[in-house]
MIMAR-639013 format. One line per field, with one value per residue (C-alpha): residue in one letter; x, y, z. Coordinates in nm, 2 decimals, always signed. Each point is the difference from the previous one (the first is absolute). Layout:
residuo <- A,...
X <- X,...
Y <- Y,...
Z <- Z,...
//
This chain:
residuo <- M,S,K,P,N,R,L,Q,V,E,Q,E,H,H,K,Q,A,F,E,T,Y,Y,G,L,G,T,K,R,N,Y,R,E,V,G,E,R,L,G,V,S,T,S,A,V,K,L,M,A,K,S,F,N,W,P,A,R,I,Q,E,R,D,A,T,V,A,R,Q,A,A,D,Q,A,I,G,S,A,V,A,E,A,A,R,K,R
X <- -0.05,+0.12,-0.08,+0.31,+0.12,+0.13,-0.01,+0.29,+0.02,-0.26,-0.20,-0.18,-0.35,+0.21,+0.00,-0.30,-0.15,+0.25,-0.09,-0.38,+0.03,+0.28,-0.31,-0.26,+0.16,-0.13,-0.25,+0.23,-0.04,+0.10,-0.35,-0.08,+0.27,-0.09,-0.35,+0.09,+0.26,-0.17,+0.23,-0.02,+0.18,+0.16,+0.19,+0.01,+0.17,+0.30,+0.00,+0.05,+0.23,+0.18,+0.05,+0.04,-0.31,+0.04,+0.34,-0.11,-0.29,+0.18,+0.26,-0.24,-0.18,+0.33,+0.15,-0.34,-0.01,+0.36,-0.16,-0.27,+0.19,+0.30,-0.37,-0.06,+0.29,+0.06,-0.31,+0.08,+0.32,-0.19,-0.24,+0.27,+0.22,-0.35,-0.06,+0.29
Y <- +0.94,-0.14,+0.13,+0.12,-0.17,+0.29,+0.38,+0.13,+0.37,+0.05,+0.31,+0.27,-0.23,-0.36,+0.19,+0.15,-0.31,-0.21,+0.27,-0.03,-0.45,+0.11,+0.28,-0.34,-0.13,-0.42,+0.01,+0.13,-0.19,+0.03,+0.06,+0.27,+0.20,-0.04,+0.11,+0.32,+0.07,-0.07,-0.28,-0.37,-0.24,-0.17,+0.32,+0.08,-0.37,+0.12,+0.29,-0.21,-0.26,+0.28,+0.21,-0.30,+0.13,-0.29,+0.10,+0.37,-0.08,-0.19,+0.24,+0.34,-0.22,-0.03,+0.35,+0.13,-0.25,+0.13,+0.34,-0.08,-0.22,+0.29,+0.27,-0.23,-0.02,+0.40,+0.10,-0.33,+0.20,+0.33,-0.09,-0.17,+0.38,+0.17,-0.24,+0.07
Z <- -2.21,+0.32,+0.33,+0.26,+0.23,+0.16,+0.01,+0.03,+0.11,+0.32,-0.09,+0.19,-0.07,+0.10,+0.33,+0.08,-0.12,+0.27,+0.22,-0.04,+0.07,+0.32,+0.11,-0.02,+0.32,+0.12,-0.27,-0.29,-0.35,-0.33,-0.14,+0.23,-0.11,-0.37,+0.03,+0.19,-0.24,-0.31,-0.13,-0.01,+0.26,-0.28,-0.03,+0.41,+0.05,-0.29,+0.25,+0.31,-0.13,-0.22,+0.33,+0.27,+0.19,+0.23,+0.17,-0.03,+0.24,+0.25,-0.04,+0.08,+0.27,+0.15,-0.01,+0.14,+0.33,+0.01,+0.06,+0.17,+0.25,+0.05,+0.07,+0.21,+0.26,-0.10,+0.11,+0.28,+0.10,-0.06,+0.30,+0.24,-0.01,+0.11,+0.29,+0.15
//
């Protein structure tokens, strides 16, 4: 029986694998995710391909950056208001 090229439905353990991968930060790699979750590197690669982890990383990073910028702007505005 041949291996599937892609998984069809993202289940909770797939989401957990992505969160583990994302949480590794700049040192993220599929082997480490597999070791932490007790699955093979090839299984992690299949999840990453199936659920487009590279794009999700970019989207998450952009969201985090926007939130940080919004928070910094809010803090600057609040500080300026206190100084008046």
